C-alpha positions as CSV (number, residue, x, y, z in Angstrom):
1,M,127.5,114.9,90.1
2,V,128.0,118.5,88.3
3,F,130.3,120.5,90.5
4,Q,131.7,119.2,94.0
5,L,132.9,121.4,96.6
6,S,135.8,120.0,98.5
7,P,135.6,119.9,102.2
8,Y,139.3,121.0,103.0
9,P,140.2,124.2,102.3
10,L,142.7,125.7,99.8
11,S,146.4,125.7,100.9
12,S,148.1,128.5,100.7
13,H,150.4,127.1,97.6
14,G,147.0,126.3,96.1
15,K,145.6,129.7,96.2
16,L,149.1,131.1,94.8
17,V,148.6,128.4,92.0
18,R,145.2,129.9,91.5
19,W,146.2,133.3,91.1
20,G,148.9,132.6,88.4
21,L,146.5,130.5,86.8
22,L,143.7,133.3,86.9
23,G,145.9,136.0,85.7
24,F,147.0,133.6,82.6
25,S,143.5,132.9,81.7
26,C,142.2,136.4,82.3
27,T,145.0,138.0,80.3
28,P,143.8,137.1,76.6
29,L,140.5,138.2,78.0
30,I,141.5,141.7,79.0
31,G,143.8,141.7,75.9
32,T,141.0,141.6,73.7
33,Y,139.4,143.9,75.3
34,F,142.2,146.7,74.8
35,Y,142.7,145.6,71.4
36,H,139.0,146.1,70.8
37,Q,139.6,149.8,72.1
38,G,142.2,150.2,69.7
39,Y,145.4,149.5,71.8
40,R,148.1,147.8,69.9
41,I,151.5,146.6,70.8
42,G,153.7,146.4,67.7
43,F,156.3,144.2,68.9
44,L,153.3,141.4,69.6
45,V,153.4,139.5,66.3
46,C,153.6,135.8,65.7
47,P,157.2,135.0,65.2
48,I,156.9,132.3,63.2
49,R,154.8,134.1,60.6
50,H,156.9,136.9,60.8
51,L,160.1,135.3,60.1
52,T,158.7,132.7,57.2
53,G,155.7,134.0,56.3
54,I,153.8,130.8,56.7
55,P,151.1,130.7,59.7
56,C,151.3,128.8,62.8
57,P,148.5,126.5,64.0
58,T,147.3,129.6,66.3
59,C,147.6,132.2,63.5
60,G,144.1,133.8,63.5
61,M,143.4,133.9,67.4
62,T,143.7,137.4,68.1
63,R,141.4,138.2,65.3
64,S,139.1,135.9,66.1
65,F,138.8,136.8,69.6
66,I,138.3,140.6,68.4
67,A,135.7,139.0,66.2
68,I,133.8,137.6,69.1
69,A,134.4,140.7,71.4
70,Q,132.3,142.4,68.6
71,G,129.5,139.7,68.5
72,D,130.6,138.2,65.2
73,L,130.9,134.8,65.6
74,V,130.9,134.0,61.9
75,Q,133.9,136.0,61.4
76,A,135.5,134.4,64.8
77,V,135.1,131.0,63.1
78,A,136.7,132.2,60.0
79,E,139.6,133.9,61.5
80,N,140.5,130.5,63.0
81,L,138.1,127.4,63.8
82,F,139.5,127.1,67.4
83,G,139.3,130.7,68.5
84,P,135.7,130.4,70.1
85,V,136.5,127.1,71.6
86,L,139.6,128.5,72.9
87,F,138.1,132.0,74.2
88,A,135.1,130.0,75.9
89,S,138.1,127.9,77.6
90,F,139.6,130.9,79.0
91,V,136.3,132.2,80.2
92,I,135.4,128.7,81.7
93,V,138.8,128.9,83.2
94,A,138.8,132.7,84.9
95,I,134.9,131.9,86.1
96,H,136.1,128.4,87.8
97,I,139.3,129.7,89.4
98,A,137.6,132.9,90.7
99,L,135.0,130.6,92.5
100,E,137.7,128.7,94.0
101,L,139.3,131.8,95.1
102,L,136.3,133.0,96.8
103,T,135.0,129.6,98.5
104,K,138.7,129.1,99.5
105,R,137.9,125.3,98.2
106,R,138.8,123.1,95.3
107,I,135.8,122.9,93.0
108,T,135.2,119.4,90.7
109,A,133.3,120.1,87.9
110,F,132.1,117.5,85.1
111,Y,135.0,119.0,82.3
112,S,137.3,118.8,85.2
113,H,137.5,115.1,83.9
114,L,136.8,115.6,80.6
115,V,140.3,117.4,79.8
116,K,142.1,114.9,81.7
117,Q,141.1,112.0,79.5
118,R,144.1,111.3,77.0
119,K,141.7,110.0,73.9
120,L,140.1,113.7,74.0
121,Q,143.6,115.3,74.3
122,I,144.8,113.2,71.4
123,I,141.6,114.1,69.5
124,G,141.9,117.9,70.2
125,L,145.5,117.7,69.1
126,F,144.8,115.7,66.0
127,S,142.0,118.1,65.0
128,V,144.1,121.2,65.2
129,L,146.8,119.8,63.2
130,T,144.5,118.9,60.6
131,Y,143.0,122.3,60.2
132,H,146.3,123.6,60.4
133,I,147.6,121.5,57.2
134,I,144.4,122.1,55.5
135,R,144.8,126.0,55.9
136,L,148.1,125.4,54.5
137,Y,147.0,123.2,51.6
138,N,144.9,126.2,50.7
139,M,147.2,128.8,51.0
140,S,149.4,126.9,48.8
141,Q,146.8,126.3,46.3
142,T,146.8,129.8,45.6
143,E,150.2,130.7,46.0
144,E,149.6,132.6,48.8
145,M,152.3,130.1,51.0
146,Y,154.6,130.8,48.2
147,L,154.5,134.9,48.1
148,S,154.3,135.3,52.2
149,F,157.7,132.8,52.1
150,I,159.5,134.4,49.5
151,N,158.8,138.2,51.1
152,S,159.4,137.4,54.6
153,P,163.0,137.7,56.4
154,L,164.2,134.3,55.9
155,G,162.7,134.0,52.2
156,K,164.6,137.2,51.4
157,L,168.0,135.5,53.1
158,L,167.7,132.4,51.2
159,F,166.6,133.6,47.5
């Protein structure tokens, strides 16, 4: 079955949890909209990249989301391969949770079972880490990583 509606209504706690999940999943989507409109929050930077000059596995997600908002999927993938996947996940979760709140019932969908499978979780984690290692390797080959580190606050402190 693709979707199954629970015969039991959501509890007060269940509704509260879903409101929190809805807020969590909508925040990057709303943030992307405002960022695309030109609004910037200066202190929102990647702390790892800021301190070390070396990108974290999620570096490029904001730029990827912006590219998606502009309809440029090729640029979105270039910024971070997993940006479109994460963006789509946020959209699916937001719609799913909104439907649960509207129907006041739990909805079980085919993807609910997929995300709980340990093998898929491990494959996903392995994929993200492999992609990150490849990005770091490519940066090291062009000396971009070395220069970024030397010019970072940590690099200046050490050298």
